[in-house]
N, C-alpha and C positions, 0 to 999 in steps of 0.2 A: 475188752472190746466195746461193752456197753458204755464205758466212759467216753470212748472215742465218737461213738455215733449214738444219738438218741433215737428213740422211737419216733419223736415229734419231727427230727429232721428228715427221717425216712418218709414219714407220711406227707412231707411238704413234696416229695418226689413222685407220688403217686398222681397219675393224670386220668382223667375221663376221656377217652377216645373209643369212638364207634360204640359208645354206650357201656363200655367195659372199664373198669379201674385197672390201669397198666402202669409199668415202669419201663422207661427208656433203656436202650441197651447201654448207652454212655453212663447213666446213673448207676446202673448195676455194676458195671465194670468198675467204675470208681470206688463203689462200696465194697466189692470184691478184692479191690486192690490188684486189678489185671487191666492190661490194655483192651480197649474194645475189640480190637482185631483177634486177641486170643479169645475173648469170650464168644465172638461170632464164629470163630474156626471150631471151637468145641461144640457149639450148638449144631453147626454144620455136619460135623462128624457123627452126630447122635440125633439126626433129624427126625427119626422115627418117634422120638420122646416127645416132640413138639408138634402136635396137631395144631390146626389153625385157631382153636379156641385157647391154646396156651401161648402162642406167640404168633405175630404176624409183622409184615413189613408195611411201614407208612408209606403212603402215596405221596407225590410231590405237592399236591394241594394241600394235604394234612400237614406236612413239613412247613409249607408256606403260612398256613393258619397258625400253627404253634409259634412261628418266627414272629409274626405280627402280635399274637397274643401276649407274648412275653417280651416284646422288643424293649419295653420300658422297665421291666422288673429286673431289679438287681438280684433277686432271690434265686434266679434260674441260670446259674452261670454257664451250663452247658450251651446256652444259645448265644453266648458271645461269639463264637465261631460261626454263628449261622446269621451274620448281619445281612442286611438288605444289599442285594446285587451279589452277593458271594455264593457260589455253588458249593454243594457237597458233592462229594465223590460218590458216595454209597448211601442209599436211603436207609434210615435207621429201623431196627427191629423194636418192637415193643413186647413186654411179656406180661401176661395175666398173673394172678396169684398162683394158680396151678402151673405156669410156666417157671415162675421164681423158684417154686418148690422143686421142680425137676432140674433146674440150673444146679442147686445145691449137690445133686447126685453126680453130674458130670464134672463140676469143679471141686473135686475131692481135696480140700484142704481144710485146716482148722478155722481159718478166717472165714471160708465160704460157708462152713456150717453155722458159726456164730452170727455171721452177717444174716443169713437165711432165717435164723430163729428171730432176729430183730425185725425183719422184713415181715414175716408171718404175724408178729404182734402188731405192727403198723396197720396191716391190712384189716386184722380183727378190730384194732381200735376205731379205725374208720367206719367200719360196718356198724359198730355199736353206737357211734356218734350219729349216723344216718338214720338208724332205728329210732334213736331218741328225738331227732328232729321231726321224723314222721309221726310219731306218737303225740308231739306237741302240736303239730300241724292239725291233726284229727281232733284233738281236744280244743284248740282254737275254732276250727270250724263248727264244732258242736255249740260252743259258747255263742258264736255269731248267730247261729240259727235259734239259739234259746232266746237271745235279747233283741233279735230283729224286730219283733212285733211291740217290743217295750218303747221303742223310739216313739211309735205312733201314741202309745199311751202317755207317755211323758209330755208330748206336744199338747195333748188334750188337757193334761193337768195344768200346764203353764197358761194354756187359753182360758180356763176356768179361773185362775189366780188373776189374770189381767182384768178379766171381767169384775171380779170382786174389788179390784184396786180403783176401778174408774169411779169418779165422783157420783153421787146419786143424782138422779135426774130430778129437775125441778118438777114439783108436783103440778098437774095440769089445773087449769081454772075450772072450777065447777060451773055447771050451767045453773042458772037461776039467780035469785035475789041474794046479795051478800051484805051484810052489815058491817 
């Protein structure tokens, strides 16, 4: 299973919608090897397991935004069916990490279990990446603060060097009798 689907491929299918990292029902159905309709029916039969923070349905506006966002991207194949001017019959559902974990319980197959493990690894990998980026941003900000006043000092040093590079002024004529 892990040979067929890599964690990196799964990570590309994780989107940020409404401030949460989610996966589309189409992507999950493809990964689990079931039709989208079957996945959504299984969810509807077990709706108590999926509160709003585990799964929610996208609005028409969100679908339109995703359509325009990925219109030119060849990596998002599920949007091929959502071309401009083409309507979709049902608004898609998206699942948070917790919702994906719950899916493996209702789609009780060997493939669902293996895919779920890979998806959880992808979510964890993304979280680690985000934390490392946040740490780097904090360190960069500290460096910027540390060296902000150095710019002024460096400018003063260059000014002093330029002053030293100027040719010496002609000595002024002395007042009085000269021989």
